C-alpha positions in Angstrom: 18.5 32.0 -27.8 20.0 31.5 -24.3 17.0 29.2 -23.4 17.6 27.1 -26.6 21.3 26.8 -25.7 20.3 25.7 -22.2 18.0 23.0 -23.6 20.7 21.8 -26.0 23.2 21.5 -23.2 20.8 19.8 -20.9 19.9 17.3 -23.6 23.5 16.5 -24.3 24.3 16.2 -20.5 21.3 13.8 -20.0 22.4 11.7 -23.0 25.9 11.4 -21.6 24.6 10.3 -18.2 22.2 7.8 -19.8 25.0 6.2 -21.8 26.9 5.5 -18.5 23.9 3.4 -17.2 23.4 0.4 -19.5 20.4 -1.0 -17.5 17.4 1.4 -17.1 14.2 0.1 -15.6 10.9 2.1 -15.3 7.9 1.2 -13.2 4.5 2.4 -14.1 0.9 1.6 -13.2 -1.8 2.8 -10.8 -0.8 1.1 -7.6 2.3 -0.5 -6.1 4.9 1.3 -8.2 7.0 2.3 -5.2 7.0 -1.2 -3.8 7.9 -2.9 -7.1 10.7 -0.4 -7.7 12.1 -1.1 -4.2 11.8 -4.9 -4.7 13.6 -4.8 -8.1 16.4 -2.6 -6.8 16.8 -4.8 -3.7 17.1 -7.9 -5.8 19.7 -6.3 -8.1 21.7 -5.1 -5.1 21.7 -8.6 -3.7 23.1 -9.8 -7.0 26.0 -7.4 -6.7 24.8 -4.8 -9.2 25.5 -1.1 -8.5 21.9 0.3 -8.6 20.2 3.6 -7.9 16.5 3.7 -7.4 13.9 6.5 -7.3 10.4 6.3 -5.8 7.8 8.9 -5.7 4.9 7.2 -3.9 4.2 8.8 -0.5 7.3 10.9 -0.7 10.1 11.3 -3.4 13.2 9.3 -2.4 16.5 8.4 -4.0 17.9 5.0 -2.9 21.7 4.7 -3.4 23.8 1.6 -4.1 24.4 0.9 -0.4 20.7 1.0 0.3 20.8 4.4 2.0 18.0 6.9 1.2 17.7 10.6 0.6 14.4 12.4 0.4 14.2 14.7 -2.7 13.3 18.3 -1.7 10.5 19.9 -3.7 10.1 23.7 -3.8 6.8 23.5 -5.7 4.7 21.1 -7.7 6.2 17.8 -8.7 7.9 17.8 -12.1 9.2 15.1 -14.4 12.5 17.0 -14.4 13.1 15.1 -11.2 13.8 12.1 -13.5 16.6 14.1 -15.3 18.3 14.6 -11.9 17.8 10.9 -11.1 19.7 9.8 -14.2 22.4 12.3 -13.5 22.8 11.2 -9.8 22.8 7.6 -10.8 25.6 8.2 -13.4 27.6 10.2 -10.8 27.2 7.4 -8.3 28.7 4.9 -10.9 25.5 2.9 -11.1 25.2 0.3 -13.8 21.5 0.2 -13.3 18.7 2.7 -12.4 15.2 1.7 -11.3 12.8 4.7 -11.6 9.1 4.9 -10.6 7.4 7.0 -13.2 5.7 10.1 -12.0 3.2 11.1 -14.7 -0.5 10.5 -14.9 -1.2 12.0 -18.3 -0.4 10.2 -21.6 1.7 13.0 -23.1 3.8 13.4 -19.9 4.3 9.6 -19.7 5.5 9.5 -23.2 7.9 12.4 -22.6 9.2 10.8 -19.4 9.8 7.5 -21.1 11.0 8.6 -24.5 12.9 11.9 -23.7 14.3 11.2 -20.2 14.5 7.6 -19.0 14.5 5.6 -22.2 14.1 2.3 -20.3 15.0 -1.0 -21.8 12.5 -2.6 -19.3 9.1 -1.4 -18.2 7.2 -3.0 -15.3 3.5 -2.2 -15.4 1.8 -3.0 -12.1 -1.9 -2.7 -12.6 -4.8 -0.7 -13.9 -7.2 0.8 -11.3 -9.9 3.5 -11.4 -8.0 6.5 -10.0 -7.0 10.0 -11.3 -10.1 9.7 -13.5 -9.9 13.4 -14.6 -6.4 12.9 -16.1 -6.3 9.2 -17.1 -9.8 8.3 -18.2 -13.1 7.1 -16.8 -12.8 3.4 -17.6 -10.1 0.8 -17.1 -9.6 0.6 -20.9 -9.1 4.4 -21.0 -6.6 4.3 -18.1 -4.7 1.4 -19.8 -4.4 3.4 -23.0 -3.0 6.3 -20.9 -0.5 4.0 -19.2 0.5 2.5 -22.6 2.2 5.9 -23.2 5.0 4.7 -20.9 5.9 1.7 -23.2 9.4 2.3 -24.7 10.7 1.6 -28.1 12.4 -1.8 -28.6 11.9 -2.6 -24.9 10.4 -5.4 -22.8 7.2 -4.8 -20.9 6.5 -7.0 -17.9 3.0 -7.1 -16.3 1.0 -9.5 -14.1 -0.9 -11.8 -16.5 -4.3 -10.8 -15.1 -3.5 -7.1 -15.8 -3.3 -7.3 -19.6 -5.2 -4.8 -21.7 -5.4 -4.6 -25.6 -3.9 -1.1 -25.4 -0.7 -2.6 -24.2 -0.5 -4.9 -27.1 -1.3 -2.2 -29.6 1.4 0.1 -28.2 4.0 -2.7 -28.0 3.5 -3.6 -31.7 3.8 0.0 -32.8 7.0 0.5 -30.8 8.5 -2.9 -31.5 8.5 -3.8 -27.8 7.9 -7.3 -26.4 5.3 -8.1 -23.8 6.1 -10.6 -21.1 3.3 -11.7 -18.7 4.2 -12.7 -15.2 1.9 -15.7 -14.8 1.0 -18.1 -12.0 2.0 -17.0 -8.4 5.2 -15.9 -6.9 5.7 -19.3 -5.3 5.5 -20.9 -1.9 9.2 -20.2 -1.2 8.6 -16.5 -1.3 7.8 -14.9 2.0 5.9 -11.7 1.0 7.4 -8.5 2.6 5.0 -7.1 5.1 2.3 -5.1 3.4 3.3 -6.2 -0.1 1.0 -7.9 -2.6 1.6 -11.2 -4.4 1.2 -9.7 -8.0 3.8 -7.1 -7.2 6.3 -9.7 -5.9 5.6 -11.9 -8.9 6.2 -8.9 -11.2 9.5 -8.0 -9.6 10.6 -11.6 -9.7 9.9 -11.8 -13.4 12.0 -8.7 -14.1 14.9 -10.0 -12.0 14.8 -13.5 -13.4 14.9 -12.0 -17.0 18.1 -10.2 -16.0 19.8 -13.4 -14.8 19.3 -12.9 -11.1 18.9 -16.3 -9.6 15.6 -16.9 -7.8 17.3 -17.6 -4.4 19.3 -14.3 -4.7 16.2 -12.4 -5.8 14.0 -13.7 -3.0 16.7 -13.0 -0.4 17.3 -9.4 -1.7 13.6 -8.6 -1.9 13.2 -9.8 1.7 15.6 -7.1 2.7 13.8 -4.3 0.9 12.9 -1.3 3.0 9.2 -0.6 2.6 7.9 2.7 1.3 6.6 5.2 3.9 3.1 4.7 2.4 3.1 0.9 2.5 0.7 -1.1 4.6 1.9 -0.6 8.2 0.4 -1.4 11.6 0.9 -0.3 15.2 -0.5 -1.0 18.6 -1.5 2.4 20.0 -2.9 3.2 23.5 -6.6 4.2 23.4 -8.9 5.5 26.0 -10.6 6.1 28.3 -11.2 3.4 29.3 -7.6 2.4 28.9 -7.0 -0.2 26.2 -5.1 -0.8 23.0 -6.0 -0.2 19.3 -4.5 -1.8 16.3 -3.9 1.1 13.9 -3.5 0.3 10.2 -2.2 2.8 7.6 -3.9 2.1 4.3 -4.0 5.7 3.3 -1.7 5.3 0.3 -4.0 2.8 -1.4 -6.1 5.9 -2.3 -9.0 4.4 -4.3 -11.7 2.1 -2.9 -10.8 -1.0 -5.0 -7.1 -0.9 -3.9 -8.2 -0.2 -0.3 -10.4 -3.3 -0.3 -7.4 -5.4 -1.4 -5.4 -3.8 1.5 -8.2 -4.6 3.9 -8.2 -8.3 2.8 -4.4 -8.4 3.1 -4.6 -7.0 6.6 -7.0 -9.7 7.7 -4.6 -12.3 6.3 -1.7 -10.9 8.2 -3.4 -10.3 11.5 -6.4 -12.6 11.9 -6.0 -12.0 15.7 -6.9 -8.4 15.2 -10.6 -9.1 15.3 -11.9 -6.1 17.3 -14.6 -3.7 16.1 -13.5 -1.8 13.0 -13.3 2.0 13.0 -12.5 3.8 9.8 -10.6 7.0 9.2 -11.3 8.4 5.7 -9.0 11.3 4.7 -10.3 13.4 1.8 -8.2 15.8 -0.3 -9.4 19.1 -1.7 -7.5 18.6 -5.0 -8.8 15.1 -5.5 -12.5 15.7 -6.3 -13.0 12.5 -8.4 -11.4 10.4 -5.7 -13.7 12.0 -3.1 -16.7 11.1 -5.2 -15.5 7.5 -5.6 -15.3 7.2 -1.8 -18.8 8.7 -1.3 -20.2 6.1 -3.8 -18.2 3.3 -2.1 -19.6 4.4 1.3 -23.1 4.5 0.0 -22.7 1.1 -1.6 -21.6 -0.5 1.6 -17.8 -0.4 1.7 -17.9 0.4 5.4 -20.7 -2.1 6.1 -18.6 -4.0 8.7 -17.4 -0.9 10.4 -18.9 0.3 13.7 -18.0 4.0 13.0 -16.2 6.1 10.4 -14.6 9.5 10.7 -14.5 11.4 7.4 -12.2 14.4 7.5 -10.6 17.0 5.3 -11.9 20.1 3.7 -14.2 18.2 1.4 -15.9 16.5 4.4 -19.0 18.8 4.6 -19.7 18.4 0.9 -19.2 14.6 1.2 -21.7 14.6 4.0 -24.3 16.4 1.9 -23.8 14.1 -1.0 -24.1 11.0 1.0 -27.3 12.2 2.7 -28.7 13.0 -0.7 -27.8 9.6 -2.2 -29.0 7.6 0.7 -32.1 9.7 1.5 -31.7 8.9 5.2 -29.5 9.3 8.2 -25.8 8.4 7.9 -25.4 7.6 11.6 -22.2 5.7 11.6 -20.3 8.5 9.7 -19.0 11.6 11.5 -17.5 14.5 9.6 -14.5 16.7 10.6 -13.0 19.5 8.5 -9.5 19.9 10.0 -9.1 17.7 13.1 -6.0 17.1 15.1 -5.0 13.4 15.3 -5.8 13.4 19.0 -9.4 14.4 18.2 -9.8 11.5 15.8 -8.4 9.1 18.3 -10.8 10.4 20.9 -13.6 9.8 18.4 -12.3 6.2 18.0 -12.2 5.8 21.8 -15.8 6.9 22.2 -17.0 4.7 19.3 -16.4 1.4 21.1 -15.5 0.3 24.6 -13.5 -2.7 23.4 -10.1 -3.0 21.8 -10.5 -1.6 18.3 -8.9 -1.9 14.8 -8.6 1.6 13.3 -7.9 1.6 9.6 -7.0 4.8 7.6 -8.1 5.1 4.0 -8.3 7.8 1.3 -5.2 10.0 1.1 -1.9 10.0 2.8 -1.0 13.7 2.0 -1.9 16.1 4.8 -4.0 14.8 7.6 -3.2 11.1 6.7 0.5 11.7 7.2 -0.2 13.5 10.5 -2.1 10.5 11.8 0.7 8.2 10.8 3.2 10.3 12.7 0.9 10.2 15.7 0.7 6.4 15.6 4.5 6.2 15.1 5.2 8.4 18.1 2.7 6.9 20.6 2.5 3.3 19.5 4.8 0.4 18.7 4.9 -1.7 15.5 2.2 -4.4 15.6 3.5 -7.7 16.9 6.4 -6.3 18.9 
């Protein structure tokens, strides 16, 4: 009985907090959610709106109306109850708008997060990529059907035109929501934030323009957005012996091979001068078996064809080595495997892999060793171009 009373009180408190926030925007999809949430919130702030945002990408963060950030502590596994606290904090801050990155990867949890907690009037859907296959489905169509669970009743769903899937249309018709495709490009007047991708900027612009935020204001605000910790970042880091410099690129948060290939192409656009030999750092997570298998297949299929050497590390590394040897039926000479290496050991590996200035690119997973390497680059290097 006490538990039922608690649930009733929590539901009433949440409903009261929601009513104080007339504009509620959710962001779902496979990749780019944190960046899109930050861009939308920054554009709204620039327009004068009082907005609170919440991202959960590489780390859970609340972004307040003045742009300051507060990392959300987690005592255990992530829970969508974080979104309840987000709505309450936004209401307490006097926000007229909240922009929340959705957390769930299962269809039922996405529906609960959307219908029971956030009840957004606007949903921004970024893209559909092959990741979290065990929870979301084995094909893009399956994953799109899972993501359709985030679509709210009587809302507006924005998405890049090239990311439309029939499952979105079916869910929108059932829930009386309207689909709005962000078509074309973001435009030549938009300077993409470092590490951000054109479809994400186009999507954020479409949402902001629908809310009456002028293009000039939206672009100016998005240009001031603080990137997520896991966004594409680059440093110049000492390497040696022999003493030289390496351009180190964090693409760990891209996770899956398809998204990582897009990051690699974006990196080459940004820094064509960084043309040294490529060295890969591939971080594998013990609790992401499907993703590890994706990376093994990508490696066998030639993802690292232009790399001089690749360090594969994490507890699944020995199993990945066995699988790659079995699939290739031959030596995998350019790949080296480490179970639990310190960042310095990986940098020594990079130093011995080439005698010239190198470009080191981190892929796979940011949690655990990936974050340790980023910290190492931050402490010992300087942002690329400075």
